[in-house]
Residue frames as qw, qx, qy, qz and C-alpha x, y, z in Angstrom:
[[0.003, 0.876, 0.482, -0.029, 0.01, 0.07, 0.02],
 [0.225, -0.895, 0.086, 0.376, 2.47, 2.60, 1.10],
 [0.525, -0.206, 0.591, 0.577, 4.95, 1.33, -1.50],
 [0.338, 0.575, 0.626, 0.404, 2.48, 2.03, -4.29],
 [0.046, -0.968, -0.233, 0.080, 1.82, 5.56, -2.93],
 [0.434, -0.701, 0.317, 0.469, 5.48, 6.32, -2.66],
 [0.483, 0.024, 0.668, 0.566, 6.25, 4.85, -6.07],
 [0.272, 0.772, 0.535, 0.209, 3.38, 6.92, -7.65],
 [0.133, -0.971, -0.008, 0.200, 4.71, 10.14, -6.19],
 [0.535, -0.457, 0.485, 0.519, 8.23, 9.20, -7.34],
 [0.485, 0.404, 0.660, 0.407, 7.01, 8.59, -10.89],
 [0.102, 0.938, 0.319, 0.086, 5.27, 12.07, -10.91],
 [0.334, -0.860, 0.173, 0.343, 8.25, 13.73, -9.50],
 [0.522, -0.257, 0.600, 0.549, 10.75, 12.28, -12.00],
 [0.405, 0.538, 0.663, 0.327, 8.40, 12.76, -14.82],
 [0.003, -0.974, -0.226, 0.031, 7.71, 16.43, -14.03],
 [0.436, -0.701, 0.326, 0.461, 11.51, 16.97, -13.57],
 [0.480, -0.034, 0.675, 0.560, 12.24, 15.54, -17.09],
 [0.372, 0.745, 0.550, -0.067, 9.38, 17.46, -18.77],
 [0.061, 0.918, -0.145, -0.363, 11.43, 20.62, -19.49],
 [0.334, -0.438, 0.725, 0.413, 14.20, 18.49, -21.06],
 [0.433, 0.366, 0.799, 0.199, 11.69, 16.67, -23.34],
 [0.232, 0.895, 0.302, -0.232, 10.27, 20.12, -24.27],
 [0.068, -0.794, 0.399, 0.453, 13.68, 21.56, -25.13],
 [0.400, -0.126, 0.830, 0.369, 14.56, 18.45, -27.26],
 [0.418, 0.580, 0.689, 0.120, 11.36, 18.70, -29.24],
 [0.143, 0.939, 0.073, -0.304, 11.85, 22.43, -29.82],
 [0.272, -0.594, 0.618, 0.437, 15.38, 21.63, -30.95],
 [0.448, 0.130, 0.826, 0.317, 14.16, 18.98, -33.30],
 [0.356, 0.786, 0.504, -0.032, 11.54, 21.33, -34.80],
 [0.032, 0.940, -0.124, -0.317, 13.96, 24.15, -35.29],
 [0.270, -0.621, 0.643, 0.358, 16.98, 22.26, -36.55],
 [0.434, 0.075, 0.862, 0.249, 15.52, 19.85, -39.02],
 [0.219, 0.062, -0.502, -0.834, 13.56, 19.86, -42.27],
 [0.023, 0.432, 0.888, -0.157, 10.16, 18.86, -40.68],
 [0.218, 0.026, -0.080, -0.972, 7.18, 20.70, -41.99],
 [0.577, -0.176, -0.510, -0.613, 3.37, 20.35, -42.19],
 [0.844, -0.355, -0.233, -0.329, 1.72, 17.44, -40.29],
 [0.804, -0.009, -0.449, 0.390, 4.99, 15.95, -39.04],
 [0.208, 0.343, -0.344, 0.849, 5.88, 19.24, -37.38],
 [0.579, -0.439, -0.003, -0.687, 2.41, 19.39, -35.60],
 [0.915, -0.256, -0.306, -0.055, 2.70, 15.85, -34.39],
 [0.627, 0.173, -0.419, 0.633, 6.24, 16.44, -33.20],
 [0.100, -0.454, 0.214, -0.859, 4.94, 19.44, -31.27],
 [0.733, -0.425, -0.087, -0.523, 2.44, 17.30, -29.46],
 [0.713, 0.078, -0.644, 0.266, 5.10, 14.88, -28.12],
 [0.126, 0.236, -0.543, 0.796, 5.45, 16.97, -24.97],
 [0.603, -0.194, 0.071, -0.770, 1.81, 17.01, -24.28],
 [0.888, -0.017, -0.412, -0.203, 1.59, 13.22, -24.69],
 [0.513, 0.213, -0.647, 0.523, 4.63, 12.78, -22.36],
 [0.169, -0.246, 0.432, -0.851, 3.07, 14.76, -19.64],
 [0.770, -0.147, -0.036, -0.619, -0.29, 13.11, -19.88],
 [0.831, 0.066, -0.552, 0.022, 1.37, 9.64, -19.76],
 [0.319, 0.185, -0.662, 0.652, 3.33, 10.54, -16.64],
 [0.403, -0.178, 0.289, -0.850, 0.20, 11.94, -14.96],
 [0.838, -0.086, -0.154, -0.517, -1.92, 9.01, -15.77],
 [0.733, 0.089, -0.629, 0.243, 0.72, 6.41, -14.68],
 [0.099, 0.175, -0.609, 0.767, 1.28, 8.25, -11.38],
 [0.579, -0.155, 0.149, -0.786, -2.51, 8.64, -10.79],
 [0.845, 0.042, -0.458, -0.271, -3.04, 4.88, -11.72],
 [0.560, 0.114, -0.700, 0.428, -0.37, 3.64, -9.35],
 [0.115, -0.168, 0.487, -0.849, -1.71, 5.90, -6.50],
 [0.721, -0.104, -0.087, -0.679, -5.21, 4.74, -7.07],
 [0.788, 0.038, -0.615, 0.003, -4.16, 1.10, -6.82],
 [0.343, 0.118, -0.658, 0.660, -2.44, 1.81, -3.52],
 [0.335, -0.116, 0.311, -0.882, -5.41, 3.60, -2.14],
 [0.791, -0.047, -0.330, -0.513, -7.77, 0.82, -3.35],
 [0.654, 0.137, -0.700, 0.253, -5.52, -1.75, -1.76],
 [0.147, 0.094, -0.610, 0.773, -5.66, 0.10, 1.55],
 [0.087, -0.561, -0.819, 0.084, -9.45, 0.41, 1.54],
 [0.020, -0.509, -0.202, 0.837, -9.52, 4.21, 1.38],
 [0.322, 0.337, -0.342, -0.816, -11.05, 4.14, -2.20]]
């Protein structure tokens, strides 16, 4: 129970810490390469999908921990 909660918070903390790095790399890839049109738009959404994935994994792990403890 407590392990799941701690692991969920660690996942969120590490993911949020790495989010600016992912955003900088995406911006660098958009600026330095010959990507245009739909490919550029999809590449720009990588940061959004990364942050959504980190949030959903962290929330899912925390929910399982709360469910196992009987609080949810």
